[in-house]
C-alpha positions as CSV (number, residue, x, y, z in Angstrom):
1,G,-9.0,13.4,-45.0
2,T,-9.0,15.4,-41.9
3,A,-12.1,13.9,-40.3
4,F,-10.6,10.4,-40.5
5,L,-7.3,11.6,-38.8
6,V,-9.3,13.2,-35.9
7,V,-11.3,10.0,-35.4
8,E,-8.1,7.9,-35.6
9,N,-6.4,10.1,-33.0
10,I,-9.4,9.9,-30.6
11,A,-9.4,6.1,-31.0
12,N,-5.7,6.0,-30.2
13,K,-6.2,8.2,-27.1
14,D,-9.0,5.9,-25.8
15,S,-6.9,2.8,-26.3
16,N,-4.0,4.5,-24.5
17,K,-6.3,5.3,-21.6
18,E,-7.3,1.6,-21.4
19,T,-3.7,0.5,-21.4
20,N,-2.9,3.0,-18.6
21,K,-5.9,1.8,-16.7
22,D,-4.8,-1.8,-16.9
23,S,-1.3,-1.0,-15.8
24,N,-2.6,1.2,-12.9
25,K,-4.9,-1.7,-11.9
26,E,-1.9,-4.0,-11.8
27,T,0.1,-1.6,-9.8
28,N,-2.8,-1.2,-7.3
29,K,-3.1,-5.0,-7.1
30,E,0.7,-5.3,-6.4
31,K,0.3,-2.6,-3.7
32,Q,-2.6,-4.5,-2.2
33,I,-0.6,-7.7,-2.1
34,K,2.3,-6.0,-0.5
35,I,0.0,-4.5,2.2
36,Q,-1.6,-7.8,2.8
37,I,1.8,-9.5,3.2
38,E,2.9,-6.7,5.7
39,I,-0.2,-7.3,7.7
40,I,0.3,-11.0,7.8
41,C,3.9,-10.6,8.9
42,R,2.9,-8.1,11.6
43,M,0.2,-10.4,12.9
44,I,2.5,-13.4,13.0
45,Q,5.1,-11.3,14.8
46,D,2.5,-10.2,17.4
47,N,0.9,-13.6,17.7
48,P,3.0,-16.6,16.3
49,N,0.0,-18.8,17.1
50,C,-2.4,-16.9,14.8
51,T,-4.6,-19.0,12.5
52,Y,-5.7,-18.6,8.8
53,K,-9.1,-17.6,10.3
54,D,-7.4,-14.8,12.2
55,L,-5.6,-13.6,9.1
56,M,-8.8,-13.8,7.0
57,K,-10.6,-11.7,9.6
58,S,-7.9,-9.0,9.8
59,L,-7.4,-8.8,6.0
60,G,-11.1,-9.0,5.2
61,V,-10.4,-11.7,2.5
62,G,-11.2,-15.3,1.9
63,Y,-9.2,-18.4,2.6
64,S,-7.7,-18.7,-0.9
65,T,-6.2,-15.2,-0.7
66,V,-4.6,-15.9,2.7
67,Y,-3.4,-19.3,1.5
68,E,-1.8,-17.7,-1.6
69,R,-0.1,-14.9,0.5
70,V,1.2,-17.4,3.1
71,K,2.4,-19.8,0.3
72,M,4.3,-16.9,-1.3
73,L,5.9,-16.0,2.1
74,K,6.8,-19.7,2.7
75,Q,8.4,-20.1,-0.8
76,K,10.5,-17.0,-0.2
77,G,11.7,-18.4,3.1
78,I,10.2,-15.5,5.1
79,I,7.9,-17.6,7.3
80,R,7.7,-21.2,8.2
81,R,5.5,-23.3,10.5
82,E,7.1,-25.0,13.5
83,G,5.2,-27.8,15.2
84,S,1.9,-29.2,14.3
85,L,-0.9,-27.6,12.3
86,Y,-3.0,-26.9,15.4
87,N,-0.5,-26.6,18.1
88,G,2.4,-25.1,16.1
89,K,3.5,-21.6,15.7
90,W,4.7,-19.3,12.9
91,I,8.4,-18.3,12.7
92,I,9.5,-15.2,10.7
93,D,13.0,-14.8,9.3
94,K,13.3,-11.0,9.8
95,N,16.4,-10.8,7.7
96,I,14.8,-12.4,4.6
97,Y,11.6,-10.3,5.2
98,L,13.7,-7.1,5.2
99,Q,15.4,-8.1,1.9
100,F,12.1,-8.4,0.2
101,Y,10.0,-5.8,1.9
102,S,12.3,-3.1,3.3
103,K,10.9,0.4,2.7
């Protein structure tokens, strides 16, 4: 009877907490990605010749994270590389950037 309902309610509360934790984690991850993208764009603006190594150092993340963020920005048309890999520079399309990331 009553004892079972109480246990069931407690179980439901716990599973709701887990669901909320997961959705909060996702939100935090999205915020983290947005911050990383803003930092990358700011760095490119300040130094169009910056390298993946520079970006990794500033963000405190590994190559694959920087690669994924840069790939995302390229796919959206926000940044592009002009010139060669080693002697080229980054170009930011500020209008597209503002469409995606205006505050």
